N, C-alpha and C positions, 0 to 999 in steps of 0.2 A: 612516614612509616606506614607500611601496610597494616590493615586492621579496621579501617573505616572508609566509606566512600569518599573519593576526592571531592572537594568543594569547587574545584576548578571547572569553568565552563568548557574547557578544551577536552574533547573526548580522548585525545591521546594520553592525557594525564590519568584518565581513569584506569587504563591498563598498565601504565608505567609506574605510577606511585600512588595507586588507589588502595582498594580494600584487600587485594590479593598479594601474596608473596610471588616473586618471579617464578618459583618452581611449581606453584599451584596450577592445576589444569584449567585452562580457559575454554578450550574447544576439544570435543571428542568427535572425530569424523571417521568414516569408513576406512580412511587411509592411516589413522592413528591419532594420537593426542598432540595438542599444541598447548604448551604452558603459556602463562601470561608473559614470561620473559621472551619466549620464542616469538609470540605474536607481536610484542613491542619491537623486537629486533627486526622482524620482517617489515613492519611499518616504517622503521627508520631507513632500511635499505631501499624500500620503494620511494620514500621521500627523497632520498639522495639521488635516485635515478630520475625522478621527476624534476627536481630542482637543478641538479648538475648536468644531466644529460639532455633534458628537454626544456630547461629554462622556465619551469613553472614557478610562478610568483604568487604572493597573496592575492586572492580574488579571482585568479584564473580558474576556469572550469575544466574538470577532468571527468570524462564519461567513463562508466564501467559497465561492461556487459559480461555477466557471469551467473552461474548457478549459485546456490548457497555454499560458498567455499571460504576457507580461512583467508584467501587472498582478496575476496570481496570486502571482508571486514578490515583487512590490513590496508587496503586502498583507502577506505574511509579514514582510518586513523592516520595514514600518511598525509592525506589532504588536511586533516585537522592540525597536524604538526606544522605544515607549511602555511596554514591560513588560506589554502586553496578551497575550492568548492567542488564537491563530488556530485555528479549527475548520474544516478543509477538508471540503467535502461531496462525496461520490461522486455525480457527475452522472448515473449510471446508476440511482439509486434512484428510487422512486416518491414522489409527493407526501406520503402519510402517513408514509413513512420519514424524509423531510427534516423534516417537522413534528415528529416525535418527537425527533430529534437537537437541533433548535433549542430545544425545551422542556427536554430533559434537560440540555443544556449551559448553559441560562440565557443564551442569546446576547443581547448588547446591540445588535447590528447584523448585517445580512447584506449583503455586497458580492457582487453578481451580475453576471457578464459579459453582454454583449449577446446572446450565443447562448441565454441562459436567461431572457430577458425574460418569457416567458409563465409559466414556473415561478415567477419572482420575483413576478409579479402574483398568482398563486394563493396563494403563501405570505403575501403582504401581506394578502390577503383573510382568511386564517386567523388572522393575527397582526397586527391593525391597529395595535398599539402598538409593533411592531418596526420600526425604521428599515431600509428596504430601498433601497439605492442602487447605481447602476452605479459602477465605478471612475472613469469619466470625470467624472461629476457630483461624486463625492467629491473628486477632485483639483481641480476647479474651485472648490469651496467652500474647499479648503485654500489656494488662492491668496489668499484674504481673511483667513486666520488666520496668527498667528505660528507659526513652526515650533517645536514643543515641544522642550525640552532632552532629550537622550538619557537614558533611564532607566538607572540603574546596576544592572546585572543580575549576579547571581552564578550559579554553576552550578546551583543548586537552583531558580532562577526558572523557572516553567513558560512554554513558548512554543507548544506544540501539544497539542491534544486530538484524537486520530485515532480515529474510531469503527470498531470491528471487530465483525463479527457475533458474537453471543453464543450459547452453547450453551443458554441458557434461552429463546431466541427473541427477545431484545431486544439490540440492539447495545450494546457497552461502550466507553467513551471512555478510551483509553490516554493517560495524561498523560506527555508528553515534555518534559524541561527543556532549558534552554540548554546545560547540561553534556552531556546525552544527545546533542544534535546535534553539539556540538564533538567529543566523543570518538568518535562514529560517523564524523564527517568524518576524524578521524585514522586510524581503522580503514580507511576507504576509501582514503586516501592511501597507506597501506602496502600494501593489496591491489593497487591499480592502478599503483603507482609514478607517481602522478599529479603532474604539474607544470604550470606556467603555459603550457608549450608544447603541452599536450594540447588536443584539440578533442572535446567530448562531444556525441553526438547523443541527444537525449531524445525518445522517442516514447511511453513508458509514462506513464500519467496521474499527474500531480503530487499528486492527492488521496491516492495510496498512498505509504507510506514508501519503497517500492521505487523508484518514479519520482522521488520528491523527494530521497531521502537516500542512495541507493547511489552515484550519480554527480553529480546536478545541483548540489545545495548544496555537496558537497565540491569540485567543479570551480570554483565561484565563490569558495569559501574559499581556493583556491590560485591564483586569478587566471587560470584557463583560460577558454576560450570554449565556450559552449553553443549548439548549434543546437536550436531548440525547435519541435517539430511540435505543432500543436493537438491532433491525435488520430493514432493509428496507422493507417497505410495501407501495405500491403506494397510496392506499386509506388513510392509516394512515398519510403518508407524506402530501398529499393534505389537509387533515383535519387539521393537525397541522399548515400548512401555513395559512389557513383561520382563525383559532381560536387563535393560539398562536402568530401570527403576527411576525415571524422572519424577519430579514432584509437581511440575507445572508444564502446560503447553498451551499454545494458541491454535485454535481450529476454526476456520470459517465454516458456515453451514454445509457447503458441498463436501467438505472433508469429513465432517461429522457423519453425514449420510453415507458416504462411501465406507467408513469404518463400521457403522451399524449394519450395513448390508453385507459385510464381509462374512464368509462362512466360519471364520475363527473368532468373531466378535464375542460370542457367548462364553467361550472357553478361555479368553485372554484375561490374565490377571491385571486388573487396573488399580490395585489397591495402593500403589505408590503415589498416585495423583492426589494432591490436596485440592486441586481445582483445575477445570478447563475454562479458558477464556475464549469467548467468541464475539463476533460482531460482523462487520462488513455489510450487513443488510438486516432487515427484520427477520429474526430467527424463528422458524416454525417450532411451536411448543413441543410437538412429538419428538424432535431431536433432543431438546433439553431433557425431556422426561425420560428418554432412553438412557441417558448418562446418569440421571438421578437414580434410576432403577438399579444401576450398577454401583451406587454409592459414591458417585463422583459429582460434586457440586459444579454447576455450570454458571459462570458469571458473565455478564455482558459488558462490553465496552462500546460506547457511542463516540464517534468522532469522524474526522475526515483527514485527508492528506494535509489540509491546511491547519489542522490542530495538532499534528505531530504523532499520534492521533488522539491521545487519551483526554477526553473532555468531560464525559459523563460515564460513570461506571457503577456496577452493582457489586456490593461487598459479598465476601464469602458467607457472612452470617445471614444475609438476606436472600441467598440464592434460591431457596425453596419458598420462603414466605412471600417473596415478591417476583415469582416466576413470571416472565413476560415483560418485566420492566427492565430498562437499561440503567436504572440506578439514579444516583444523585451526582451533582457536580464533583469532579475529581478534586483531590486535596488542595491543589494550587490553581484552581480554575473556577470561573463563574459561568453559569448558563441560566437562561430563562426563556420563557415563551412570550412572544410579542405579537401585536397585531400589525396590520399593514403600515401603520404610522410609526411603529417602533415602540409602542406603549406596552408595558408589562401586562399580562393577562392573569386573571384569577385561576386557581386550581380548577381543573375540569374543562377549561376553555381551550379550544384548539387554535394554534397559531404557529408562527415560524420559530424554530429553535435557533437562538443566537448564543455565541460563546465569546468569552473574554478571558485572557490570561497570558502569562509569559510564554506559554507553549504554542501560542497562535503564530502563524506565519507572519513575516514582515511585509509580504505582498507577492504579487505574481511577477515573475521575471519579464522585464520589458513589456509590461502590459498595464499601464496606468489606469486605463478605463475599467478593466476587470477588477483591479485592486480597489478602486473607488467604489465600485458596485458591491464588493464583498465586505469591505471593512468600513464601517460607519460608526463614528464616535467610539472607536476602540473595540467595537463588537464585530465578530465575524458572523455574517449572515449565511447560515447553512443552506437555506432554501428548503429544508426538510420541515414537515409539519408534525407537531407533537402536542402533548399536554402533560401536565404534572397532576398527581393526585394530592389529596389533602395532607399527606405526609411529606410532600416535596419530591416524590419519585417520578422520574421522567418515563414517558412512553412515546415511542415513535409511531405515528399513525400512517405516514406515507413518506416515500422518498421524494427527492426532487422530481418535479412533475414529469419530466420526460426520461429520467434516468432508468436504465435497465441494468440490473445486477445479475450477471450470468456466471455461475461458478465462482463467485467471489470477485469477479472482474467487472469494473464499471464500463458500460457500453452506452454511449450517447448517440441517440438517433440522428442528430444533425450531422455527425461524421459520416454516417451511412447515406444519409439523404443527399449530401454533397456529390457523392459518386453517382447516385441515381440520376441527379439533375444533369449530369454530363451526357447522358445517353439520349440521342435525338429521338429514339423510339418511345421514350417515357414522357408523357405530357405533364404529369405531376406525381409525386409520391410522398408517402409518410411512413415512418417506422415506429412501431409500438412493441411493447413487451407482451409475451404470452407465458402463462405459468407452465413450468416444466417439472416433472417429478424428480429429476436428478440435478439439473443445473439451477433450479430456482425460477429462472426466467430465460427466455430466448428471444432474440429480435425477430420480428415479422415485418416484411416489406409489403406495404399496401400500395399498389401501383395502378395508375390510370394510363393505359396505353395511348400513344399518339395515333390518331385515326389513320395516319398515312401508311401504316404497315403492320405486319404481324409481329407479335412479341410473345415469347414463352418464358417460363420460369428459368429454364436452363440458360437462356441468353442473359437474363437479369443477374443470376447468380455468378455468371462468368465475369461480370464487371468487377467483382471484388478480389479475384485471384491476383495474388502478389501485390495487392493494394492495401489491404487491411488484415490484421491478425485474424486467424480462423474463428476465434470465439465471437468476433464482431459480425461475421457473415450471417445474413438472414437465414433462419431455419426453414422458412417457407416464404413464397411469394403469393400474395393474394391480389387478384385483378378485380377492380371495380370500375364503374362508369365515371364517378366523380367523388372527390373527397368532401366529406361533410364540413361545412363552414358556418360560423356564426354571422351575425349581422355586420360585423366589422371585417369579414373576410378571412378570419383566422381559422385554421384547421382545428376541428374539434376532436382532439385525440382521445378524449374519454369515450366518444361515440365509437371510434375505431377499436379501442380496447374492448369495449363491450361486444362489438361485432365479432372480433377475433375469438373472444372467450366463448361466445355462443356457438361459433363454428366448431370449436374443439370439444 
C-alpha cells in the first residue's frame, strides 16, 4: 500500500508500490506532468519492448543517451524490472568516447532520445549489429509484447554501470547494485529530511550519480515530486524556483556561480528552498555565503561515482556553523582518514579519505586490477586528501592528485596526454589544471616540441577535434624546453601547476 517508502531493493517497486499513489505527480516537465502510475506504465512498456522485441535478459547492458527526460528514468526502471543493467551515457562526450563505452560495456541495445538522433545514427554506423532505438519506438513495440514478470532482485543485483574517467586515460565503469541505490536513497532521506511533501528541482544531468542519486531517485523512493529540467539554464532555474516553489535542489559550484551572476538573482524569490545541496569539488566559500545571505542554507555532499555518491554530508543544522566542511559520514556509511599504510589518523592529520558501506560500488566492470587497487579490505580508497576536526567533521584538502574539475565535470590529464603522445611533433607533454573564474579549473597542455619541426598551439588543439568532449580540450598550450622531473624520472606536476599559476 502507498504511504511509506518501499523496502524493496528493486527501484521499479519504488514507483509502482512505494510511498506514492498512482495518481500522485512524480515528474513535472516542460511538456506536462507524469503521475507515478504513468511513469510505472511507461517503464513496463519499455521493459516489454526490451525483453520481447530485443531479447534483453537479466544482466544484459542497455545504454541510454538522453537529456533529463521522463524516458531516461523510465528506461532505468525498465531495466530494474528486467534485472538488466543501465549504462547512462554522458551526452557531452565525443563519438569515439561513446563508441568505447558501448564496446567496453558490451551493450546489447542503445536507447537514444530525439535530441541525439544524429549521434545515434553515427553510432549505428559504427556498430551495425547494435539495436539503436528511440524510447518512443521502443514503447510502441512494447505495446505488442507481453509485459514481462518483475525480476526478483536482491541487493547484490547490478543496476547501473556509470563510467568515470580513468587515470590511465580510459574511462572505468563503476558497477552499482540495487542495494547501493537503496542505501544511498536512505542516506539521502536522512540528509534531506526528505518526505513525500517535498518538491525537488533537478537540473544537474541524470547521467551523473549526482544528478540521479543525490535527490532525484530518493525523491521518487519517498513519493515526492520532481521538477525535471532537460538541461541547466540559470535563468530557467531561478524562474522555476520562484514559480514552481521547490523545497530542495542540487547545484554544483559552476551552476551556483551562474545563478549568482544572473541579473535576476537579487530579485528572485528563493524562500521556498529549505536547502541547496552542493558537491562535485571543493566549493568556494563565497558561493556558499551568497546563498546564505539570501537565507538559503547550503549543505555539502562528499562522495564519488563509486559511492553512489553520498558518503559524507553536512546536515542542515550545521550548514552555517560548519561552513566549508563536507560534514560527517552519511547515515549508513563509514568514512575515515588513513595514512599510506591504511592506518587511521588522528583529528587534524591529513591523509587519504576512505569509505565503506552498502552504497559503495561492487567493482569496476571488466577491470579487476583497478578494482583491487580501489577496494581494500572493504574500504573504497578515494585518492582524495582530507582531515577531520575534533568534532569528527570532514574537510577535503585536495582532490586526486591529477584530477581537474571543470564546470562540475571530471577531466583526467592522462586521457588528454594519450592524444598528445600520438603526435610526432610532440616530444613529451603533460596536462595540469589552472584556476578559472567561471569553470573552477581548465586543463592546460604543457608541450615540449620535437626538435624536428615547427609546432604551434593551433596544431596541438586541432588534435582533440572530434576525439574528446569539448570541456576536456586544453584551454591553452604552453611550450617549454623540458618537463621537470624528479630523481626517479617522474614528471613533477606540482612544479608545472605552480608555473602555470604564476604565468596567469
